[in-house]
C-alpha positions as CSV (number, residue, x, y, z in Angstrom):
1,M,0.0,0.0,0.0
2,A,2.9,2.4,0.7
3,R,3.9,2.3,-3.0
4,L,0.5,3.5,-4.3
5,P,1.2,7.2,-4.1
6,A,4.4,6.8,-6.1
7,I,2.6,4.8,-8.8
8,T,-0.2,7.3,-9.0
9,S,2.2,10.2,-9.4
10,L,3.9,8.2,-12.2
11,V,0.6,7.6,-14.0
12,L,-0.3,11.3,-13.7
13,L,3.1,12.4,-15.0
14,L,2.8,10.1,-18.0
15,L,-0.8,11.4,-18.8
16,L,0.5,15.0,-18.6
17,N,3.4,14.4,-20.8
18,R,1.1,12.7,-23.4
19,A,-1.6,15.4,-23.3
20,P,-1.8,17.6,-26.5
21,S,-0.8,21.2,-26.1
22,N,-1.8,23.7,-28.7
23,A,0.7,26.2,-27.4
24,Q,3.5,23.6,-28.3
25,T,2.0,22.8,-31.8
26,I,1.3,26.4,-33.1
27,S,4.3,28.3,-34.4
28,C,3.8,32.1,-34.4
29,S,4.8,33.8,-37.6
30,S,6.8,37.0,-37.6
31,G,5.0,38.1,-40.7
32,A,1.4,37.3,-41.9
33,H,-0.3,34.1,-40.9
34,I,-2.5,33.5,-44.0
35,I,-5.5,31.1,-43.7
36,V,-6.9,30.1,-47.2
37,A,-10.2,28.5,-48.1
38,R,-10.3,27.1,-51.7
39,A,-13.2,27.3,-54.1
40,S,-15.8,24.6,-54.7
41,T,-14.5,21.3,-56.3
42,E,-10.9,22.3,-56.2
43,H,-8.4,19.7,-54.9
44,P,-7.5,20.0,-51.3
45,G,-5.0,22.7,-50.5
46,T,-5.1,26.6,-51.2
47,G,-6.6,26.3,-54.7
48,A,-6.4,29.1,-57.2
49,I,-6.4,31.8,-54.5
50,G,-3.3,30.4,-53.2
51,I,-1.5,32.4,-55.9
52,I,-2.5,35.5,-54.0
53,A,-1.3,34.0,-50.7
54,N,2.0,33.1,-52.1
55,R,2.5,36.6,-53.6
56,V,1.6,38.1,-50.2
57,A,4.0,35.8,-48.4
58,S,6.9,36.7,-50.8
59,Q,6.5,40.3,-49.9
60,I,6.2,39.9,-46.1
61,P,9.1,38.1,-44.6
62,G,8.3,35.5,-42.1
63,S,4.8,34.7,-43.4
64,D,3.3,31.3,-43.5
65,I,0.1,29.8,-45.2
66,V,-2.4,27.3,-44.0
67,A,-5.1,25.7,-46.1
68,V,-8.6,25.1,-44.6
69,D,-9.4,21.4,-44.7
70,Y,-13.1,21.1,-45.6
71,P,-15.2,19.3,-48.3
72,A,-15.5,22.2,-50.8
73,T,-18.3,20.5,-52.6
74,L,-21.2,21.7,-54.5
75,K,-23.2,18.6,-53.4
76,Q,-24.7,19.3,-49.9
77,Y,-23.4,22.9,-50.2
78,P,-24.7,24.1,-46.9
79,E,-23.1,21.2,-44.9
80,S,-19.8,21.7,-46.9
81,E,-19.7,25.4,-46.2
82,T,-20.6,25.0,-42.6
83,A,-17.7,22.5,-42.2
84,G,-15.5,25.2,-43.7
85,V,-16.6,27.9,-41.4
86,N,-16.0,25.8,-38.3
87,E,-12.6,24.7,-39.5
88,M,-11.5,28.3,-40.4
89,R,-12.8,29.6,-37.2
90,R,-10.9,27.0,-35.2
91,L,-7.7,27.8,-37.0
92,A,-8.1,31.6,-36.6
93,V,-9.1,31.3,-32.8
94,E,-6.3,28.9,-31.9
95,Y,-3.7,31.0,-33.7
96,A,-5.0,34.3,-32.2
97,T,-5.0,32.7,-28.7
98,A,-1.5,31.4,-29.1
99,C,0.0,34.3,-30.9
100,P,-1.1,37.7,-29.4
101,D,0.7,39.8,-32.1
102,G,-1.8,38.6,-34.6
103,G,-1.1,39.3,-38.3
104,I,-3.9,36.9,-39.4
105,V,-5.0,37.2,-43.1
106,L,-8.1,35.3,-44.2
107,M,-8.7,34.5,-47.9
108,G,-11.3,32.7,-49.9
109,Y,-12.5,32.0,-53.4
110,S,-16.1,31.3,-54.3
111,Q,-17.4,28.9,-51.5
112,G,-14.1,29.7,-49.7
113,A,-15.1,33.4,-49.8
114,H,-18.5,32.5,-48.4
115,V,-16.7,30.5,-45.6
116,S,-14.3,33.5,-44.8
117,A,-17.1,36.0,-44.7
118,D,-19.3,33.8,-42.3
119,V,-16.3,33.4,-40.0
120,V,-15.8,37.1,-39.5
121,C,-19.4,38.3,-39.9
122,G,-21.4,35.4,-38.6
123,N,-23.8,33.4,-40.7
124,S,-27.2,34.9,-41.4
125,E,-28.1,33.5,-44.8
126,A,-31.2,31.6,-45.3
127,G,-30.8,27.8,-45.4
128,F,-27.6,27.8,-43.3
129,P,-27.1,27.3,-39.6
130,Q,-26.8,30.7,-37.9
131,S,-23.7,31.8,-36.2
132,D,-22.2,34.8,-34.4
133,P,-19.3,36.9,-35.7
134,L,-16.0,36.3,-34.2
135,S,-15.4,37.9,-30.9
136,A,-13.7,41.3,-30.7
137,D,-10.5,39.9,-29.1
138,I,-10.1,37.7,-32.2
139,T,-11.1,40.1,-34.9
140,E,-8.6,42.7,-33.6
141,K,-5.8,40.2,-34.5
142,I,-7.1,39.8,-38.1
143,S,-5.3,42.3,-40.4
144,A,-7.0,41.6,-43.7
145,I,-9.8,39.6,-45.5
146,V,-10.0,38.9,-49.2
147,L,-13.1,37.6,-50.8
148,M,-13.4,36.7,-54.5
149,G,-16.7,35.7,-56.0
150,D,-18.5,35.4,-52.7
151,P,-22.0,33.8,-53.1
152,S,-23.1,35.6,-49.8
153,H,-22.3,39.0,-51.6
154,V,-24.5,41.9,-50.8
155,A,-24.5,44.8,-53.4
156,S,-24.6,47.5,-50.8
157,A,-21.7,46.4,-48.7
158,P,-19.1,49.1,-48.2
159,F,-16.2,46.7,-48.7
160,N,-17.2,45.7,-52.3
161,R,-15.1,46.1,-55.3
162,G,-15.9,45.3,-58.8
163,T,-18.8,46.0,-61.1
164,S,-21.5,43.9,-59.6
165,K,-24.8,45.7,-58.7
166,K,-26.7,42.6,-57.4
167,D,-26.8,40.3,-54.5
168,G,-25.3,36.8,-54.7
169,M,-27.0,33.3,-54.4
170,F,-27.0,33.4,-50.7
171,P,-27.0,37.1,-49.6
172,R,-26.3,37.6,-46.0
173,L,-28.9,39.4,-43.9
174,N,-26.5,40.9,-41.2
175,T,-23.9,42.8,-43.4
176,A,-24.3,46.1,-41.7
177,S,-24.2,44.7,-38.1
178,G,-22.2,41.4,-38.5
179,C,-19.5,42.8,-40.6
180,A,-19.1,46.2,-39.0
181,A,-16.0,45.2,-36.9
182,V,-14.0,44.1,-40.0
183,Q,-15.4,46.2,-42.8
184,D,-12.3,48.4,-42.9
185,K,-10.0,45.6,-43.4
186,M,-12.1,43.4,-45.8
187,V,-12.4,43.5,-49.6
188,S,-14.9,41.5,-51.7
189,Y,-14.5,41.3,-55.4
190,C,-17.6,40.6,-57.6
191,D,-18.2,41.5,-61.2
192,T,-21.5,41.8,-63.2
193,G,-22.3,38.4,-64.8
194,D,-20.8,36.2,-62.2
195,R,-23.1,33.3,-61.6
196,F,-22.5,33.0,-57.9
197,C,-21.9,36.4,-56.5
198,D,-24.0,38.3,-59.0
199,R,-26.6,35.9,-60.0
200,G,-25.5,36.2,-63.6
201,D,-24.9,33.6,-66.2
202,D,-21.1,33.9,-67.0
203,E,-19.0,31.4,-65.2
204,G,-15.9,32.9,-67.0
205,V,-16.4,36.1,-65.0
206,H,-16.3,33.9,-61.8
207,R,-12.9,32.5,-62.7
208,R,-11.1,35.7,-63.7
209,Y,-10.7,37.6,-60.3
210,I,-7.1,36.7,-59.8
211,Q,-6.2,37.8,-63.3
212,V,-8.2,41.1,-62.9
213,Y,-7.8,42.0,-59.4
214,G,-4.8,39.9,-58.1
215,A,-2.3,42.7,-57.9
216,E,-4.7,45.1,-56.1
217,A,-5.6,42.3,-53.7
218,V,-1.9,41.6,-52.9
219,S,-1.3,45.3,-52.3
220,F,-4.4,45.6,-50.1
221,V,-3.2,42.7,-47.9
222,V,0.5,43.8,-47.7
223,N,-0.5,47.4,-46.7
224,K,-3.0,46.2,-44.0
225,V,-0.5,43.6,-42.6
226,N,2.4,46.1,-42.6
227,S,0.4,48.7,-40.8
228,S,-0.9,46.2,-38.1
229,L,2.5,44.5,-37.2
């Protein structure tokens, strides 16, 4: 019986040593920490918008890039998009908690843009699970958000760029209130005719944002990150 305390202490020590620690697994970047959500049907990874992420990283030393792991499927779209929101939110919250200096950048194309917007603004679109915007202590560590071809696009949003004058397929209902905390560090690209963000009939428009607005998007992010670090 006299040996039980020693055995118990050994077991506790082993359990503590084996317990996962987010603080040990998250490496804080000295530049931008770029979290990227790919478009629908793209292969796992950063997708096309990864080009923008790579260009930003090349201009801000010490940056890193993380891809959101989610289905990105058109089938069961609400479920896929919700999974993306949950995963990007987890990545952003865990990094912001472990790395108080921030420098977080969120990027998304098409469904990935929908995901990114829902993370920071909360989900208010019809047919999707409702969620709250990120808390202020997390959003203050986000330097920039880039959306391209966002299906939750609302034509009156102050952070819009491009020629679109119409709402997207799933317009958000809380743009004014939900996005207020991030509207000065967010940009959303949508052009007339885009099938998804403008309810048009030209899928070619939807695919051209990197070509048309890529340099502008990179400059936007670089300026926002440099002014926040």
